[in-house]
Each structure stands twice: as C-alpha cells, then as structure tokens.
N, C-alpha and C positions, 0 to 999 in steps of 0.2 A: 270495973269494964271501960271505963273510957280512958285510965293509964295504959292495959293493955292494948288499946288501938293508938294511942298515942308511941308506945315504944314501934308495939307495930310498923305504923307510917315512917319512924325516924331509924328504922332498920332497911327499910324498904330505901329509902334515901340517899343511904351510907354508899352501896352500890353502883347507884347511876355517879356520886360527886368521885369513889374513887377509882372508876372505867373515866369520866369527864378528868382528875386532874394527874392519870397516865399516859394517859393521850395527848395531854401539854405540855408536861419535862421535857420530850422531845422539840419543841418550837421554843421555851423555854430554856434549854442551854443551848441553839443555838441562837440563841440574839446576846445572849451571854456571849457566848466564844467571836462575835462579832464587835461587841465592844470592845470586850479584851484583847481583839486579836489588832487596834487601831491602833493603841499603841505598845505595841511589842515589836519588836524585830521581826520573831516568828514564836510560835507554839505550838507546844506537845502537851495536844489537849485542851487545856482550858487553862497550864500553863505555861506565862512568860518567859519564856527563856532568850540570853543574847547567844550570837554567835559561836561561840561555846559551850552552846547545849548550860550553862550554868544557870538560875532564876534570878530571873529580870530581863534585863536589856526593854525595860520600859524608853520607850520614845517618844517624839510628837513629828516625824520624820515623815511617817505616812501622812501628815496632815500638812505636808507641804505645798501639794496642789490648787492650796488656797490664796497663797504667798507667792509662788513662784509658778504660776499657770495663770497666764492674765484675762484666758479664753475662757476660765471655768466659771467667773461672772458673766460671762455673755451669752454662757449655756442655761445659766438660769434665770437670766431674765426670758430667756424663749421660753424654754419650762414652762416657768410660770406666765408668760399671755396663753399659752399651749392652753393648762391646766383651764387659765380662768378662762378664756374665752369658749371652750367646747363645755365649760361649766354652765357658761350665763346660756350658752343655746338651745344645749339639749334641757333643759330645766326649760327655757322660759315656746319652747318650743311643743317640746312631753306634756309641760300641762295644760298648753292651749288645745292641745291634738285629746290629751287625755280624760280632759273634761268636755270635748266636743263628743266621746266616744260614751263617756259616760253622762252624759243626758239629753243630749242630744241623738233621735230617732229618726235613721237617716235612710234612704236604697245604699243595701253593698254597706253597714256597718259592720256586720258579720264576716261576710270574704275581705274586709279591710281589717280585719282583727290578726286573723287568719293569714295572712299577707305576713301583717307583724312579725305575727314569732318564725315564719319562713326565711323571712330578710333575716334575725337573730339568728335563724340554723346556721349561716351563711359563714364559712372562717374567712377571712379576711382574707387569704393567703389568694386564694383561688380569684379577687377580683382584683387583686392588683391590677394586672395589664391593661383591663377595662378604665381603672382609675388612671392609667399613667394617661391614655390618650383622652380624654375627659381634662383635665391641667393644663395639658398638652393645649389641646383648642381653645381653657380660659384664660391661657398664658399670650395669647393674642391680641386678644380683646383688649384696648386703650381703655389703663387706668383698674377697672379692674382688675387685669390679670394680673398685672404690673404695675409697682408706683405710687402701692397704698402704703402711706404711714405706719410706721411699727410692724405691722404683721406681714407687707411687703406688698400686696394684693393676694389674690385669690385663684396662679396659676402652679407651674410644674415648681417644683426648690423657690417655694416663698411657706411662709407660715403659713397665710392667711388658709396656702392650702391644705394643708397639712389639718388642721381646726375644722374647715368643711370637712375634710370624705371623717375624720374623726367625730365630728352631729351622726353625720351619715351614718356609720356603723351603731354607735352610740344609741340613736333616738329608741325603735323597735325595742329593748327593754323599757330606756325610760318610759312611752309611754302603756306599758303595759302598768308598771310601778304607777304611775302614776292615779291610769283609770280605776287601777285598787282603792285609792286616797280616793279619789271622790265617789268611789262609789260607796264610802261607809260615811257618808254628810249626810244629814236632814236637810232634806227640802223642804222645812216650816221657814225654814230664815227665806232659802233661794227664792220659794213662791212668794211670800210678801213681799222682798221686793225688787218682783218681777210686777206683782199689780201694782204696786206703788208707784209702776212708769221703770224703774232701772233699765239698761240695752241689757243683751247679754255679757257682754265686755265689760258695763261697770259690774255686774252681778262677776261676774266671774273671779275681777279687779279687786273687788274692795267687797264683801260678804263670801265667799269660798274661799280665797287663796287665805288667807288669814289662820282659817280653817285646817288646813293641811301644814302647820309648817316642821310637822315632823318628815312627813312624807317630802317636802323640800331641803331640807334638810342630809336624812338618808339618802337623795337621789344625788344633792351635792358632794357629799361624801365621795362614795363611790364613783362618778362622773369627775370628778378632782382628782382622784386616786390614779387614775383609768389616765386620767391625761398626761398625770407627773409622769409615771408609770412606762406611757408608750414609749417603745421599744419599733416594730415593724413599720406601722407607717411613715415617725418620722428616719426613722434609717431606710426607708428606701425613696423616698420622693423630696427630701433635702440633701444633696448632694455638696452644700458648702458648709465647712464649717461654723460664716460666723449664723449662717438662719439652723445650728442644730439643737438639740436636744443633749441631757444628757444621758439619759439611757442609752446610747450611741460612743454616749465617752467610756463610759462605761464596760462598752465593750469593745473600746478598742484599746483598756491596760490588759487586755487577753488572748494573745497571740499565742498562734497556731505551731509557731519554731523560732520565740525565747522563751526563756522562765518567764514566770509568773510572778509578780508580787501582790499576794494574795493578802495580806495587811494592807496595801494600800489602796487594793478592788474595795474591802472589809471599810476603809475608811471615810469616801466615791460612796461606796451604799451607804452609810447611815448618815453622812450627810446632805443624801439625796432619801431619806426619809422625815427628816427636819419638818418640812412643810408640812408634811401630808399632817402628821404626831400632832401639833401647831395650828393646822385649821381643823382633828379632829377635838381638840380642845376643846376650840369656840362652839362647836355645832354638837357637841353630847349630849346638853341636856337640850335640845328641840329630838334628835334626837332616841336618845335608852326613855322619853316619851311617847313613841312606839306604841312601846308595851302594856299603856297605860288603858289601850282600848279606845271605841271610838263611836259614837250614836254609828247605827242602818240608815244606808239613805229609804231614800223611798226607791217603789220602781218607776 
C-alpha cells in the first residue's frame, strides 16, 4: 500500500515538474542567445555566423565599449550609487515603518496600510509632472538642492533627486513586505527586552532586526535590482550625461532611424546584469532561508 502511495505521489509530481521545465525553456534559450550574441558578429538563431553567413564570426568587438567609451564607467558608478542609495533608504525606512505597523497599535493604522497599497498601485508615469515641479523646488534650496558631493543634491538633474524619488516609489511595497516578516517574529524575546528596560529603537535594532535577515535580504535584492535597472525616472530627470545611468545608455543604442547592432546591445545588457548576479550570490543564503519558515508572532 505504501509503495502504491509513493508511486502515485511521484507520478503527481512529474506533471508540474514537466510543466515548469517547459515554461523555463524559452527563458533559458533567451539567455543563451544573449551570451552567444555578445561574442558574434551576428547570429542565425543560436548559431554565430560571419558577414558571409558562414559558421563562426566570433569577435570581442561588441565589448569594445569597455575600453573605447570611457563614459561607461562613469555611468556604472552613477548606477551603483543609485542602486545602493535606493537599497539603503528603502530598507531603513521600510523596516522602521513595518515594525511600527506590526507592533504598535495607533489611530489610523489600518488607513495608513490601505493608503500604501493605493500608492503602490499608482504607475510612476502618472506622477512625472508633479515630481518634476517638486524636484525643481528642491533644487532652489541652498546646499540641499545642489552642491552635495557624490549625489549632487536632491533637486532636478541630480543623482540624489532620482534616489529620493525612487525611494518614495519603492516604499509602499517595502513597508508591506517588512511588516509581513515582523508579523512572523515571536513576541517573547521582544517582551523580555522591553521589560528589562530596552527602548523601542534598541529592541528593533538589536533584537528584532537580526531575526528577519531573510526579509532584509529579499527586500535588498528586489530594491537593488530595481535601482540598477531603473530607466524611466533616471531617463526623465537626469538630462546631463555625467549624471546618467546605464539603462538610458542602453536605450541610446537603439535608434529609430539607424540600423541597430543588437549584438552590442546584448553585450551592454549582459554587462549590466553582472553586478546583480554578484549581489545575488552574496545574499542568496539569506534569501533562500525564507522558505525555512519562522515562528509566528503574537497579536
């Protein structure tokens, strides 16, 4: 009887496994094409060919932007500052807000939670004009608007302004995600710390935060990827090339009137993907531990 049940359960597992494999094939083929295309003059499907259509045509010419276009490294630095600034800002604010919404009962709590969902539903393109006027207003503030090192300030056409806007747009999802992780943490250690005289801030920082490392890793990865791949906000509010990022640079390689070298586009796209892969490698241990479950918190 047990053998029959074991065979039946394995048989039921085969169907979703095959379905998942079939759905994954187009994604895998796409990544394989990107990798092959970056080292080929052109491709016929997944086969690299030369200018005469014969097999071969392998070249490093598509990667020449790394040594022939010095502006790319400036864009990489700007993109890294944007992604790191966005990640730090969202994780810090969302973790504090999520803890307060999970642990503290205050008037308007449910209304605030509902409002964050509504804000997350707003597409950023509908807010571009309003954001433009806000950034122009901030830009007129001495020092804060312009003149800060590294980020330039928080006004229009500054990296800090893009970071500020991106943090605001990412916070609703971050707050809900962090609140969900705080809800899974037991009250026992937290109550003991509060009874012993710990402040709320110290309890949050030293007791609760170390217990939700998987949540921090998950939010950090999602936010870093969002910042690294951000296009609309940097493209709209960064008008100078010195302040721009990689995503608008990739868009500039695709012209509406001139032939497009898709192999070069694929090379830049793959180059843009490398930091995200490195970031994921160093955080995957915490990210995968999310599926290990957690202790249920009190109400």
